[in-house]
C-alpha positions, 0 to 999 in steps of 0.5 A: 559498103565502101570500095574496099568491101565491094572489091573483096566481095568481087574477088571472093565471087571470082574465086568461087566461080573458078573453084566451081569451074575446076571441080566441074571440069574434074568431074566431067573428065572422070570416067563414068560407068553406065548403071546398066547396059543391055541386060546388065546392071551394076552389082558391085564396084570396087574402090580405086585401091581395091581395083588396082590391087585386083588388076595387079593380082590378075597379072601377077605383077604391078602393071596398073596405072595410078587410077583404075576401076572395076565394076561388076554387072549381072542379070538373070542371063549372065555377068560381066566385069568391066576393068578400066585403067586410066593413063596419064597420057593416051600414048601410055594407054596405047602402048599398054593396049598393044602389049596386051594384044601382042601377048594374046596374039603370040599365044597365051595359056589363058586367052585364045581365039584372038581377033580384032574388029572396028566398032563405033570407030574403036578398034576392039580386040576380042579373045576367049578365056576363063569361060568368058568372051573378053573385049578390050579397047582404047578411048583416048587415055582410057583402056577398057577390058570387059569380060562377058558371059558368052550368051550375052557377050556381043549384045552387051558389048554393043550396048556398052559401046553405045554408052561411050 
């Protein structure tokens, strides 16, 4: 093998390592969902566009950021739906969280009984509506909203937060 061939092989190897590293970094920054938490296991997961469409439809307007996920969980004891919006900047996620909290705190025809508490180092907002308990919270640039049937709400929230 001549010097030029060895040099080309070396650069090809370096490029492969760089590409593999970038793919690994992108995969680890992608939000993941537990297959199960508490009594609940994944029943169905929407595709990214379906998730954005659902979030926008629930709000009656286009508010979903570019990346969204919706995952449905169930068990014999109840159901839960996880809505996740991924913002490009943590500050954008924080602003969205505060807007939601303010709208519910100020009186909302759908959600009531608002309060907030700290759990696992996160500020967790809680409200009740549509016959479920709803919890929303922020983790970096990720805004989570989980709607859970009341009988399993707190234990399911505890178990979900342990997965983060």
